[in-house]
C-alpha positions, 0 to 999 in steps of 0.5 A: 640236324633238323628234327620233326616231332609229331605231337600226338595230342595225348593219343586222342585224335579228332576226326579230320584234324591235321597233325601238328608238327614241331620243327627243331633245326640244330645249327651247331654243325653250320656254326662249326663249318663257318668257323672252319671257313673263317680260319681257312680264309684267315690263313690263306689270305695275303695281307696287303700293305696299306699304300699312302701318298708321300706328302713333301712338306715345304721348307721352314726357311722364311721366304720374303716378298722380295725373294718371291718377286724375283721369280719370273712372271711367266713361271710364278703362280700365287694361290691365295686361300681365303676365308672358308673355302675361297680360292684366288690366284694371280700370275707373276707379280701382284697388281695392287691397283687392278682388282681384275689381276686377281682371279677367283677360282675353285678346287673342284677338279671338274671346274674348267676354270679351277686350279687343276685346269690352270695347273694342267695348262701351265705344266703341260710339258712336264705332265707329258714327260711324266706320263711318258715315264709312266708308260715306259715303266708299265711296258717294261714291267709287262715284259719282265712279268712275261719272262716268267722269272722267279718271284725274287728276280721279278721283284728285283727287276721291277724295283729297278724299273721303278727307280728309273721311272722315279728318277725320270719323273724328278728330272721332268719336274726340274724342267726349265720354264715349269711353274713355281707355285706359291701357296698362301693360306689366310688365318683368322682376322678380326681387326684387319683394315683390308679384310676380316673373316674366319680364315682358310680351312685345313681341308682347302690347304690339303686339297691344294697340296693334292693338286700339286701331286696330281698336276706333277708340280715340282716347285711349290712352297707354302708361305705366310700370307702378307698384308699385300695379299689381304689387300688384294682379296679385299680390293677384289671383293670391293671391286677396286674401291679399296685401291681407290681409297688407299695408296697401298702398293703405290710406287 
């Protein structure tokens, strides 16, 4: 509690002098009240479970260049993660003689020529089906909540709806003609005849895997980069000079 003490100056008073007051505020009751409030909120607050994104890692089975080339040219997209944060891609089978067949891109979601824009365009039909499944789920979920069922019944019905939605999404990603994305990350090279550098960053690999989720890509794999991929990037950076002085990829 607050107390006001008036100092009497040993009983002596000067004419016209103001009284000097010493103010003391006791914060003990406020501390007690804060502790009670903290305890109250700790006991009444519902702790939410942390939500994490499921990361589906690719199979460890080796995928050879010959197997990769069997993919339909209309479906295959190969993304090359170069030194630092460089990103390139090509469609279908690689053309080692034409450096313009490789396109430099970025992982910036706002870039109209970035990887996200490419995947959204190539995977438009699947994305439409996924969006439709999500909208159906949200509408059905609202109907369940409007029925004022018990908490356990509501959770049970919503979980069933989620399973139905997830199954619809899985089927949508299997759609014939949906793109197959092959992701290749460059490792550090110091004595390669085509291109040298520190290699791709871990952040770039994580970002491109995020794009697979955002763009509802159902078929993708992370594989090792080959000499052919290094040649493509080196040829791009030299604007075709590497292909002119090499017989790499000649049939």
